[in-house]
Backbone as CSV, one residue per row, in Angstrom:
resi,resn,N_x,N_y,N_z,CA_x,CA_y,CA_z,C_x,C_y,C_z
1,UNK,-82.712,111.162,-202.185,-83.544,111.472,-202.504,-83.692,112.356,-201.188
2,UNK,-84.315,113.890,-201.399,-85.247,114.454,-200.360,-86.464,114.166,-200.692
3,UNK,-86.853,114.019,-199.050,-88.708,113.702,-198.875,-88.916,115.417,-198.403
4,UNK,-90.415,115.234,-199.456,-91.162,116.812,-199.903,-92.737,116.278,-198.304
5,UNK,-92.504,117.245,-196.968,-93.737,117.192,-196.228,-94.013,118.161,-196.197
6,UNK,-95.718,117.498,-196.776,-96.897,119.163,-196.465,-96.997,119.547,-195.035
7,UNK,-96.596,120.938,-195.169,-97.500,121.899,-195.048,-98.922,122.140,-194.092
8,UNK,-99.219,122.008,-192.491,-99.866,121.548,-192.477,-100.806,122.892,-191.389
9,UNK,-99.643,123.601,-191.198,-100.527,125.240,-190.158,-100.678,124.786,-188.521
10,UNK,-99.670,123.765,-188.494,-99.992,123.476,-186.960,-99.225,123.470,-186.224
11,UNK,-98.348,124.618,-186.512,-96.929,124.757,-185.945,-96.589,126.365,-185.364
12,UNK,-97.094,126.729,-184.124,-97.561,127.654,-183.614,-96.449,129.008,-182.680
13,UNK,-95.884,130.003,-183.552,-94.983,130.404,-183.929,-95.413,131.845,-182.605
14,UNK,-96.377,131.755,-182.315,-96.855,133.112,-181.276,-96.558,132.156,-179.861
15,UNK,-95.974,133.329,-179.047,-95.628,132.648,-177.669,-96.320,133.357,-177.062
16,UNK,-97.309,133.506,-176.812,-98.671,134.007,-176.074,-99.652,133.053,-176.125
17,UNK,-99.938,132.807,-177.303,-100.708,131.697,-177.286,-99.880,130.089,-176.813
18,UNK,-98.749,129.831,-176.809,-99.129,128.663,-176.066,-99.203,129.059,-174.403
19,UNK,-98.762,130.330,-174.244,-98.759,130.315,-173.031,-99.810,130.371,-172.480
20,UNK,-100.798,130.536,-173.264,-102.758,130.575,-172.695,-103.391,129.346,-172.949
21,UNK,-102.180,128.294,-173.864,-102.773,126.814,-173.896,-102.738,126.410,-172.270
22,UNK,-101.474,126.609,-171.896,-101.179,125.723,-170.664,-101.839,126.436,-169.092
23,UNK,-102.426,127.669,-170.152,-103.104,127.825,-168.592,-104.277,127.116,-168.005
24,UNK,-104.768,127.178,-169.633,-105.831,126.582,-169.937,-105.885,125.100,-169.549
25,UNK,-104.966,124.536,-169.854,-105.146,122.953,-169.697,-104.701,123.241,-168.071
26,UNK,-104.272,124.258,-167.206,-104.601,123.993,-165.635,-105.331,124.151,-164.770
27,UNK,-106.426,125.434,-165.786,-107.469,125.306,-164.957,-108.449,124.151,-165.234
28,UNK,-108.277,123.337,-166.158,-108.852,122.604,-166.764,-109.028,121.447,-165.258
29,UNK,-107.784,120.993,-165.588,-107.491,119.972,-164.783,-107.478,120.436,-162.606
30,UNK,-107.518,121.903,-162.891,-107.916,121.849,-161.455,-109.323,122.302,-161.090
31,UNK,-110.321,121.981,-162.306,-111.998,122.639,-161.939,-112.150,120.494,-162.049
32,UNK,-111.242,119.902,-162.275,-111.369,118.664,-162.853,-111.022,118.757,-161.235
33,UNK,-110.339,118.209,-160.338,-110.097,118.100,-158.915,-110.729,118.514,-158.119
34,UNK,-111.881,120.042,-158.338,-112.174,120.178,-156.259,-113.542,119.568,-157.927
35,UNK,-114.095,119.267,-159.021,-115.866,118.897,-159.296,-116.487,117.339,-158.221
36,UNK,-117.384,117.420,-157.771,-117.182,116.078,-156.721,-117.607,114.690,-157.337
37,UNK,-116.944,113.772,-156.745,-116.943,112.512,-157.429,-118.270,111.588,-157.686
38,UNK,-117.985,111.559,-158.934,-119.473,111.126,-159.521,-119.472,109.817,-158.582
39,UNK,-121.576,109.082,-158.487,-122.389,109.014,-158.070,-121.648,106.971,-158.525
40,UNK,-121.523,106.587,-157.365,-121.240,105.533,-158.085,-122.222,104.350,-158.980
41,UNK,-122.198,104.132,-159.298,-122.214,103.431,-160.504,-123.519,101.995,-159.864
42,UNK,-125.150,101.355,-160.282,-125.486,100.723,-159.381,-124.924,99.411,-159.606
43,UNK,-124.838,98.615,-158.757,-124.368,96.603,-158.745,-125.855,96.395,-159.866
44,UNK,-125.427,95.964,-161.596,-125.972,95.261,-161.657,-127.168,93.752,-160.800
45,UNK,-128.746,93.491,-162.228,-128.982,92.733,-161.117,-128.260,91.650,-161.353
46,UNK,-129.436,90.616,-160.032,-128.645,88.988,-160.164,-128.914,88.925,-161.238
47,UNK,-128.219,87.638,-161.888,-128.513,87.071,-162.681,-129.767,85.994,-162.873
48,UNK,-131.411,85.878,-163.508,-132.375,84.836,-162.927,-132.218,83.262,-163.141
49,UNK,-132.923,83.659,-161.616,-132.191,82.036,-161.395,-132.835,80.617,-162.897
50,UNK,-131.838,79.767,-162.891,-132.091,78.469,-163.695,-132.768,77.892,-163.384
51,UNK,-133.667,77.041,-164.150,-134.020,75.632,-163.316,-134.043,74.665,-164.093
52,UNK,-133.916,73.597,-163.058,-133.484,72.265,-164.297,-134.895,72.064,-164.257
53,UNK,-135.019,70.414,-165.484,-136.117,69.891,-164.930,-136.073,69.270,-164.211
54,UNK,-135.481,68.809,-163.135,-135.432,67.713,-162.684,-136.331,68.397,-161.330
55,UNK,-135.477,69.726,-160.964,-135.990,70.520,-159.907,-137.933,71.225,-159.914
56,UNK,-137.844,71.565,-161.108,-139.345,71.693,-161.753,-140.411,70.817,-161.021
57,UNK,-139.902,68.855,-161.943,-140.634,68.003,-161.433,-140.892,67.626,-159.797
58,UNK,-139.972,67.874,-159.504,-140.173,68.054,-157.722,-140.698,69.098,-157.095
59,UNK,-141.024,69.868,-157.630,-141.280,71.475,-157.156,-142.899,70.619,-157.983
60,UNK,-143.075,70.470,-159.091,-144.645,69.800,-159.049,-145.188,68.306,-158.173
61,UNK,-144.514,67.990,-157.782,-144.896,66.538,-157.083,-145.331,67.389,-156.336
62,UNK,-144.335,67.977,-155.052,-144.663,68.762,-153.627,-146.036,68.946,-153.977
63,UNK,-146.354,70.083,-154.541,-147.341,70.955,-154.049,-149.059,69.644,-155.197
64,UNK,-148.864,68.625,-155.565,-149.839,67.822,-156.139,-149.876,67.280,-154.462
65,UNK,-148.821,66.632,-154.158,-148.904,65.958,-152.431,-149.906,66.930,-152.070
66,UNK,-149.051,68.122,-151.936,-150.044,69.066,-150.269,-151.801,69.432,-150.778
67,UNK,-152.217,69.282,-152.226,-153.412,69.634,-152.072,-153.987,68.762,-152.201
68,UNK,-153.672,67.384,-153.055,-153.956,66.565,-152.054,-154.499,65.433,-150.762
69,UNK,-153.268,66.100,-149.868,-153.638,66.574,-148.422,-154.315,67.067,-148.109
70,UNK,-154.518,68.159,-148.623,-155.789,69.269,-147.844,-156.808,69.091,-149.066
71,UNK,-156.730,68.837,-149.682,-158.029,68.214,-150.156,-158.610,66.946,-149.324
72,UNK,-157.848,65.832,-149.227,-158.575,64.814,-148.345,-159.061,65.486,-146.591
73,UNK,-157.768,66.178,-146.294,-158.042,66.469,-144.847,-159.516,67.136,-144.002
74,UNK,-160.243,68.353,-145.860,-161.367,68.784,-145.769,-162.492,67.937,-146.192
75,UNK,-162.728,66.937,-147.117,-163.286,65.588,-147.555,-163.887,64.417,-146.071
76,UNK,-161.838,64.781,-145.122,-162.569,64.188,-143.511,-163.883,65.319,-143.046
77,UNK,-162.972,65.887,-143.225,-163.945,66.901,-141.645,-165.620,67.267,-142.030
78,UNK,-165.751,67.379,-143.802,-166.662,67.215,-143.815,-168.426,65.687,-144.216
79,UNK,-166.845,65.048,-143.945,-167.859,63.697,-144.058,-167.925,63.357,-141.646
80,UNK,-166.917,63.735,-141.771,-166.881,64.028,-140.032,-168.484,64.590,-139.352
81,UNK,-168.809,66.029,-139.924,-169.314,66.856,-139.376,-171.088,66.236,-139.884
82,UNK,-171.171,65.764,-141.472,-172.202,65.403,-141.515,-172.294,63.590,-140.501
83,UNK,-171.623,62.971,-140.415,-172.348,62.165,-139.551,-171.685,62.534,-138.718
84,UNK,-171.758,63.465,-137.385,-172.606,63.933,-136.701,-173.248,64.536,-136.098
85,UNK,-173.984,64.468,-137.298,-175.358,65.671,-137.463,-176.204,64.884,-137.382
86,UNK,-175.396,63.737,-138.297,-176.506,61.610,-138.673,-176.959,61.367,-137.076
87,UNK,-176.219,60.909,-136.444,-175.446,60.761,-135.405,-176.640,61.337,-133.947
88,UNK,-176.655,62.548,-133.591,-177.429,63.420,-133.159,-179.505,63.283,-132.941
89,UNK,-179.194,63.267,-134.575,-180.715,63.141,-135.519,-180.996,61.403,-135.129
90,UNK,-179.854,60.594,-135.498,-180.636,59.452,-134.663,-180.803,59.470,-132.832
91,UNK,-179.806,60.212,-132.256,-180.288,60.316,-131.056,-181.509,60.718,-130.300
92,UNK,-181.760,61.328,-131.107,-183.277,62.336,-130.819,-184.352,61.635,-131.231
93,UNK,-184.577,61.082,-132.573,-185.698,60.413,-132.526,-185.539,59.313,-132.001
94,UNK,-184.496,58.249,-131.196,-184.284,57.217,-130.916,-184.656,57.561,-129.452
95,UNK,-184.328,58.656,-128.223,-185.436,59.339,-127.252,-187.022,59.049,-127.589
96,UNK,-186.873,60.034,-128.585,-188.464,60.344,-128.894,-188.709,58.526,-129.255
97,UNK,-188.694,58.404,-129.499,-189.742,57.103,-129.384,-189.141,55.193,-128.801
98,UNK,-188.327,55.680,-127.672,-188.261,55.191,-126.224,-188.848,56.003,-125.834
99,UNK,-189.190,57.072,-125.854,-190.332,58.005,-124.809,-191.659,57.631,-125.240
100,UNK,-192.464,57.391,-126.439,-193.561,57.494,-127.043,-194.083,55.825,-126.735
101,UNK,-192.891,54.952,-127.044,-192.804,53.456,-126.428,-193.072,53.677,-125.100
102,UNK,-192.575,54.212,-123.537,-192.701,54.148,-122.028,-194.241,54.846,-122.096
103,UNK,-194.911,55.461,-122.888,-195.943,56.830,-122.960,-197.456,55.293,-123.304
104,UNK,-197.043,54.834,-124.426,-197.468,53.611,-125.116,-197.554,52.422,-124.482
105,UNK,-196.588,52.074,-123.087,-196.787,51.289,-122.470,-197.586,51.385,-121.231
106,UNK,-197.456,52.805,-120.758,-197.917,53.341,-119.652,-199.593,53.651,-119.630
107,UNK,-199.804,53.962,-120.972,-201.451,53.718,-120.988,-202.003,52.895,-121.647
108,UNK,-201.347,51.485,-121.505,-201.726,50.743,-121.983,-202.136,49.691,-120.360
109,UNK,-201.420,49.905,-119.565,-200.862,49.138,-118.193,-202.174,49.874,-117.502
110,UNK,-203.051,51.331,-118.370,-203.417,52.146,-116.861,-204.521,51.604,-117.642
111,UNK,-204.982,51.079,-118.976,-205.935,50.552,-120.119,-206.175,48.888,-118.730
112,UNK,-205.290,48.512,-118.827,-205.507,46.994,-118.434,-206.314,46.728,-116.501
113,UNK,-205.132,48.103,-115.935,-205.940,48.113,-114.772,-207.479,48.925,-114.748
114,UNK,-207.430,50.106,-115.381,-209.320,49.953,-115.579,-210.250,49.350,-116.199
115,UNK,-209.910,48.431,-117.344,-210.546,47.136,-117.250,-210.737,45.883,-116.223
116,UNK,-209.421,45.530,-115.607,-209.511,44.355,-114.220,-210.474,45.172,-113.513
117,UNK,-210.401,46.480,-113.033,-211.162,47.109,-112.625,-212.545,46.720,-112.461
118,UNK,-212.815,47.185,-113.945,-214.557,47.315,-114.467,-214.639,46.047,-114.088
119,UNK,-213.985,45.145,-114.197,-214.577,43.503,-114.004,-215.273,42.992,-113.060
120,UNK,-214.514,43.313,-112.139,-214.578,43.451,-110.592,-215.645,43.742,-110.598
121,UNK,-215.735,45.341,-110.814,-217.166,46.079,-110.231,-217.861,45.020,-110.681
122,UNK,-218.280,44.217,-111.754,-218.861,44.018,-112.728,-219.947,43.200,-112.133
123,UNK,-218.570,41.825,-111.918,-219.146,39.905,-111.488,-219.359,40.392,-110.375
124,UNK,-217.758,40.865,-109.161,-218.410,40.421,-108.120,-219.471,40.594,-107.477
125,UNK,-220.378,41.865,-107.636,-221.788,41.949,-106.638,-222.334,40.828,-107.238
126,UNK,-222.519,40.546,-108.278,-223.057,39.330,-109.021,-222.620,37.797,-108.098
127,UNK,-221.598,37.499,-107.867,-220.930,36.196,-107.658,-221.243,36.428,-106.056
128,UNK,-221.503,37.646,-105.575,-221.770,37.489,-104.024,-222.824,37.266,-104.010
129,UNK,-223.657,37.854,-104.572,-225.315,37.367,-104.811,-225.972,36.168,-104.704
130,UNK,-225.356,35.347,-105.953,-225.113,33.935,-106.220,-225.094,33.435,-104.825
131,UNK,-223.264,33.530,-104.390,-223.023,32.372,-103.123,-223.279,33.015,-101.778
132,UNK,-224.435,33.829,-102.085,-225.473,33.804,-100.365,-224.791,33.840,-99.711
133,UNK,-224.354,32.768,-98.335,-223.876,32.689,-97.708,-222.550,32.794,-97.382
134,UNK,-221.840,32.193,-98.319,-221.338,30.903,-98.077,-219.496,31.675,-98.185
135,UNK,-219.474,33.339,-97.899,-218.256,34.297,-97.291,-218.788,34.086,-95.799
136,UNK,-219.868,34.448,-95.596,-220.281,34.388,-93.986,-219.421,32.909,-92.890
137,UNK,-220.156,32.248,-94.008,-220.313,30.688,-93.363,-218.275,30.675,-93.147
138,UNK,-217.375,30.972,-94.188,-216.107,30.562,-94.566,-215.780,31.425,-93.357
139,UNK,-215.988,32.637,-93.562,-215.239,33.505,-92.443,-215.422,32.712,-90.612
140,UNK,-217.331,32.434,-90.494,-217.083,31.658,-89.226,-216.409,30.802,-88.786
141,UNK,-216.201,29.844,-89.473,-215.923,28.864,-89.687,-213.983,29.038,-88.775
142,UNK,-213.547,30.194,-90.129,-212.553,30.192,-89.315,-212.461,31.115,-87.752
143,UNK,-213.370,31.921,-87.476,-212.821,32.365,-86.605,-212.823,31.471,-85.570
144,UNK,-214.148,30.434,-85.807,-214.461,29.167,-84.289,-213.275,28.393,-84.115
145,UNK,-212.295,28.395,-85.392,-211.584,27.634,-85.513,-210.185,28.714,-83.983
146,UNK,-209.714,30.028,-85.118,-208.853,30.854,-83.638,-209.586,30.409,-82.807
147,UNK,-210.709,30.914,-82.667,-211.334,31.291,-80.871,-212.341,29.871,-80.219
148,UNK,-211.552,28.614,-80.351,-212.338,27.471,-79.861,-212.926,28.016,-78.470
149,UNK,-211.694,27.909,-78.114,-212.409,28.496,-76.156,-213.476,29.457,-76.036
150,UNK,-213.713,30.282,-77.224,-214.557,31.348,-76.545,-215.525,31.126,-75.930
151,UNK,-216.443,31.574,-75.077,-218.024,30.872,-74.510,-218.429,31.534,-75.439
152,UNK,-219.013,32.807,-75.820,-219.836,33.655,-76.430,-219.714,34.709,-77.957
153,UNK,-220.306,34.521,-79.213,-219.949,35.006,-80.253,-220.526,35.809,-80.411
154,UNK,-221.456,36.442,-81.218,-222.273,37.628,-81.865,-222.061,38.134,-83.740
155,UNK,-222.902,37.291,-84.017,-222.933,37.066,-85.473,-224.072,38.417,-85.508
156,UNK,-224.133,39.345,-86.712,-224.419,40.280,-87.645,-224.552,40.175,-88.914
157,UNK,-225.422,39.892,-89.568,-225.547,39.649,-91.237,-226.449,40.692,-91.421
158,UNK,-227.092,41.190,-92.549,-228.181,41.108,-93.380,-229.400,41.080,-93.223
159,UNK,-230.858,41.402,-92.755,-231.577,41.042,-92.615,-231.895,39.689,-94.075
160,UNK,-231.470,40.011,-95.297,-232.147,38.712,-96.066,-231.563,37.317,-96.280
161,UNK,-229.779,38.176,-95.198,-228.634,36.041,-94.811,-229.664,35.721,-93.480
162,UNK,-230.295,36.477,-92.161,-230.587,35.571,-91.391,-230.683,34.412,-91.960
163,UNK,-232.138,33.946,-92.236,-232.972,33.348,-92.588,-231.310,31.649,-92.831
164,UNK,-230.897,32.306,-93.415,-230.140,30.891,-94.964,-229.216,30.758,-94.097
165,UNK,-228.599,32.289,-93.335,-227.231,31.507,-91.778,-227.828,30.571,-91.180
166,UNK,-228.491,30.908,-90.395,-228.780,30.280,-89.058,-229.058,29.454,-89.296
167,UNK,-229.375,28.554,-90.618,-229.937,27.036,-90.743,-228.294,26.458,-91.002
168,UNK,-227.545,26.946,-91.279,-226.062,26.964,-91.239,-224.918,26.941,-90.047
169,UNK,-225.394,27.149,-89.268,-224.629,27.647,-87.577,-224.403,26.401,-86.890
170,UNK,-225.698,25.836,-87.079,-225.323,24.592,-85.841,-224.672,23.781,-86.712
171,UNK,-224.107,23.179,-87.548,-223.362,22.353,-88.270,-221.848,22.815,-88.812
172,UNK,-221.875,24.471,-88.965,-220.293,24.627,-88.802,-219.960,24.661,-87.534
173,UNK,-220.920,24.923,-85.906,-220.333,24.880,-84.703,-220.081,23.264,-84.137
174,UNK,-220.622,22.853,-84.396,-220.655,21.017,-84.517,-219.003,20.949,-84.749
175,UNK,-219.065,21.058,-86.964,-217.488,20.098,-86.522,-216.450,20.695,-86.700
176,UNK,-216.215,22.027,-86.070,-215.077,22.715,-85.830,-215.525,21.860,-84.282
177,UNK,-216.686,21.899,-83.595,-216.558,21.374,-81.844,-216.467,22.656,-81.110
178,UNK,-216.825,23.632,-81.513,-217.142,24.764,-80.665,-218.647,25.227,-79.678
179,UNK,-218.293,25.183,-78.562,-219.441,24.541,-77.382,-219.673,25.938,-77.165
180,UNK,-218.734,26.933,-77.105,-219.980,28.550,-77.064,-221.212,28.691,-77.417
181,UNK,-221.462,29.858,-77.265,-223.024,30.544,-77.538,-223.167,31.027,-78.481
182,UNK,-223.784,30.856,-79.526,-223.606,32.028,-80.825,-224.803,32.254,-81.057
183,UNK,-224.515,33.627,-81.149,-225.984,34.279,-81.542,-226.058,35.326,-83.029
184,UNK,-227.044,34.931,-83.224,-227.099,35.091,-84.774,-228.297,37.009,-84.685
185,UNK,-227.997,37.841,-85.272,-229.118,39.267,-85.368,-228.805,39.260,-86.699
186,UNK,-230.012,40.017,-87.071,-230.244,41.368,-88.300,-229.536,42.466,-87.785
187,UNK,-228.667,43.338,-88.924,-228.165,44.498,-88.620,-228.344,45.616,-89.647
188,UNK,-228.550,46.130,-89.305,-229.218,47.432,-90.633,-227.974,47.434,-91.372
189,UNK,-227.022,48.047,-91.059,-226.100,48.620,-91.488,-224.302,47.653,-91.875
190,UNK,-225.086,46.076,-92.200,-224.545,45.744,-92.102,-224.993,44.728,-94.096
191,UNK,-224.117,44.608,-94.884,-224.978,44.889,-96.356,-224.635,43.373,-96.745
192,UNK,-225.708,43.065,-97.527,-226.184,41.159,-98.105,-224.990,40.630,-98.613
193,UNK,-224.308,39.481,-98.092,-222.545,39.460,-98.451,-221.973,39.728,-97.639
194,UNK,-222.539,40.560,-96.572,-221.303,40.794,-95.271,-221.635,40.309,-94.058
195,UNK,-220.474,40.324,-93.625,-221.386,39.765,-91.902,-219.779,40.048,-90.504
196,UNK,-220.370,40.159,-89.608,-219.219,40.525,-88.798,-219.381,40.056,-87.619
197,UNK,-218.630,39.400,-87.071,-218.686,38.350,-85.737,-218.038,39.447,-84.599
198,UNK,-218.128,39.069,-83.636,-217.750,40.170,-82.648,-217.606,39.101,-80.862
199,UNK,-216.917,38.876,-80.220,-216.630,38.341,-79.395,-216.094,39.734,-77.757
200,UNK,-215.444,38.894,-76.565,-215.156,39.361,-75.414,-214.129,40.539,-75.666
201,UNK,-213.408,40.250,-76.251,-212.213,40.977,-76.778,-211.522,41.836,-78.315
202,UNK,-213.024,41.515,-78.800,-212.413,42.081,-80.252,-213.533,41.506,-81.208
203,UNK,-212.808,41.299,-82.700,-214.061,41.639,-83.240,-213.469,41.007,-84.664
204,UNK,-214.231,40.858,-85.824,-214.245,40.727,-87.022,-215.167,41.040,-87.881
205,UNK,-214.726,41.455,-89.470,-215.695,42.067,-90.311,-216.093,41.819,-91.484
206,UNK,-216.577,40.993,-92.662,-216.666,41.560,-93.656,-216.921,42.807,-94.617
207,UNK,-216.222,43.985,-94.733,-217.036,44.866,-95.311,-216.508,45.033,-96.798
208,UNK,-218.095,45.148,-97.947,-218.169,44.806,-98.545,-217.046,46.604,-99.576
209,UNK,-218.023,47.548,-98.629,-217.625,48.701,-99.244,-216.505,49.022,-98.202
210,UNK,-215.531,48.786,-97.763,-214.240,49.401,-97.109,-213.570,48.715,-98.100
211,UNK,-214.607,47.682,-98.414,-213.066,46.603,-98.989,-212.916,47.141,-100.931
212,UNK,-214.274,47.012,-100.943,-214.068,47.833,-103.280,-212.893,49.864,-102.617
213,UNK,-213.183,50.595,-101.355,-212.755,51.363,-100.899,-210.869,51.244,-101.176
214,UNK,-210.731,49.640,-100.746,-209.319,49.906,-100.416,-208.453,49.722,-101.547
215,UNK,-209.475,48.474,-102.742,-209.229,48.611,-104.255,-209.132,49.573,-104.695
216,UNK,-210.264,50.811,-104.997,-210.005,51.626,-105.732,-208.220,52.758,-105.128
217,UNK,-207.970,52.571,-104.203,-206.995,53.530,-103.705,-205.590,53.073,-104.356
218,UNK,-205.776,51.779,-104.262,-205.015,50.951,-104.897,-204.861,51.138,-106.487
219,UNK,-205.920,50.699,-107.175,-206.333,51.147,-108.003,-205.541,52.311,-108.509
220,UNK,-205.789,53.384,-107.647,-205.598,54.631,-108.486,-204.043,54.963,-107.843
221,UNK,-203.610,54.432,-106.507,-201.715,54.443,-106.852,-201.575,53.554,-108.287
222,UNK,-201.686,52.448,-108.801,-201.027,51.723,-110.005,-201.194,53.080,-111.107
223,UNK,-202.545,53.788,-111.183,-202.447,54.691,-112.295,-201.762,55.911,-111.973
224,UNK,-201.243,56.227,-110.691,-200.388,57.258,-110.476,-201.564,58.393,-110.357
225,UNK,-202.485,58.394,-109.179,-203.311,59.439,-109.372,-203.615,59.070,-107.859
226,UNK,-202.957,58.050,-106.933,-203.245,58.186,-105.684,-202.394,58.464,-104.725
227,UNK,-201.379,59.840,-105.191,-200.248,60.470,-104.548,-200.417,61.185,-103.272
228,UNK,-201.853,61.920,-103.297,-202.392,62.481,-102.480,-203.281,62.274,-101.741
229,UNK,-204.324,60.562,-102.033,-205.257,60.214,-101.662,-204.521,59.938,-100.127
230,UNK,-205.567,59.719,-99.242,-205.457,58.847,-97.539,-206.627,58.024,-97.968
231,UNK,-205.730,57.004,-96.575,-206.627,56.084,-96.816,-207.266,56.440,-95.394
232,UNK,-208.928,55.899,-95.823,-209.309,56.753,-94.596,-210.204,55.039,-93.726
233,UNK,-209.557,53.902,-94.469,-210.750,52.714,-93.960,-210.241,52.679,-92.442
234,UNK,-208.834,53.420,-91.708,-208.718,53.314,-90.207,-208.014,52.371,-90.064
235,UNK,-207.346,51.782,-91.086,-205.728,50.859,-91.240,-206.527,48.846,-91.008
236,UNK,-207.487,49.267,-91.310,-208.131,47.592,-91.494,-208.075,47.720,-92.396
237,UNK,-207.539,46.739,-93.650,-206.844,47.096,-94.816,-207.461,45.461,-95.074
238,UNK,-208.827,45.236,-95.896,-209.474,44.195,-96.267,-210.620,43.654,-95.662
239,UNK,-210.558,44.690,-94.480,-212.871,44.815,-94.056,-212.438,43.939,-92.912
240,UNK,-211.918,43.856,-92.184,-212.492,42.974,-91.334,-211.470,43.750,-90.005
241,UNK,-211.523,43.605,-88.355,-210.974,44.399,-87.107,-210.546,43.106,-87.081
242,UNK,-210.818,43.481,-85.092,-210.399,42.618,-84.440,-208.822,42.337,-83.907
243,UNK,-207.828,43.163,-83.103,-206.493,42.932,-82.558,-205.540,42.068,-82.928
244,UNK,-206.495,40.269,-81.593,-205.678,39.545,-81.892,-205.895,37.884,-82.581
245,UNK,-206.790,38.907,-83.500,-206.858,37.103,-84.830,-205.813,37.484,-85.368
246,UNK,-205.030,36.263,-86.164,-204.326,35.984,-87.250,-204.253,35.843,-87.913
247,UNK,-203.356,35.821,-89.052,-203.385,36.153,-90.359,-204.483,34.842,-90.686
248,UNK,-204.585,33.681,-90.647,-205.754,32.377,-91.052,-206.888,33.618,-91.229
249,UNK,-206.976,34.433,-90.556,-208.693,35.684,-91.223,-208.451,35.580,-92.589
250,UNK,-207.094,36.120,-93.137,-206.937,37.171,-94.401,-208.416,36.438,-94.982
251,UNK,-207.432,35.834,-95.170,-208.457,34.658,-97.189,-209.763,34.875,-96.567
252,UNK,-210.079,34.582,-94.800,-211.525,34.879,-94.716,-212.345,36.391,-94.659
253,UNK,-211.371,36.824,-95.019,-212.909,38.780,-94.686,-212.324,39.381,-96.394
254,UNK,-211.209,38.495,-96.550,-211.595,39.818,-97.836,-212.221,39.049,-99.332
């Protein structure tokens, strides 16, 4: 059986049309060769990271540990700063307390010294009046014992003490075994209760005014006010003079 195919009008019978088609295809091929190469395509982005639950848990724990350590360090620094400031304040307060205690002790010491000096000034003159010539007698007895071979002594006392001492001289010299001559004179420059004993090459005296001067100097030194004070007692501390007399006279002349 013969099949019949439908005519589609796609057959070209014109030779020029076929030739132009070939030329068009060749021209398109030439244009395609002379065109610049296409730009390379950008690589695709990397895939997003995928975290496992264990990784997330570990990161959380690491972050917590770092935060805890930083917070602990900051807290310790704050505590140390407060402690340092407190210690500095305590040191300042302790220094103030020590200085205040030292100042108080110094004032108390000065007060005790001043009170003691005032008591001496109040009691000693009255005691000297009550004792009368006892100090002069004790001084004479000590000097005679030291200078038993001295041929002559001159004793100078205040006029008001002359009679009382004259009654005691013989007793004192006899008790000490002194065979020399004793001359008793009233001396206007000698204060009551004081005494001056002289011999050939020396002498000794009890001088209350000089003694008080030495006491005042000692008190001034104790109070810290005697650094620039000069001692005008001539080196005769204790109110007696006489180069060759020994230490036994120190108690009798003070």
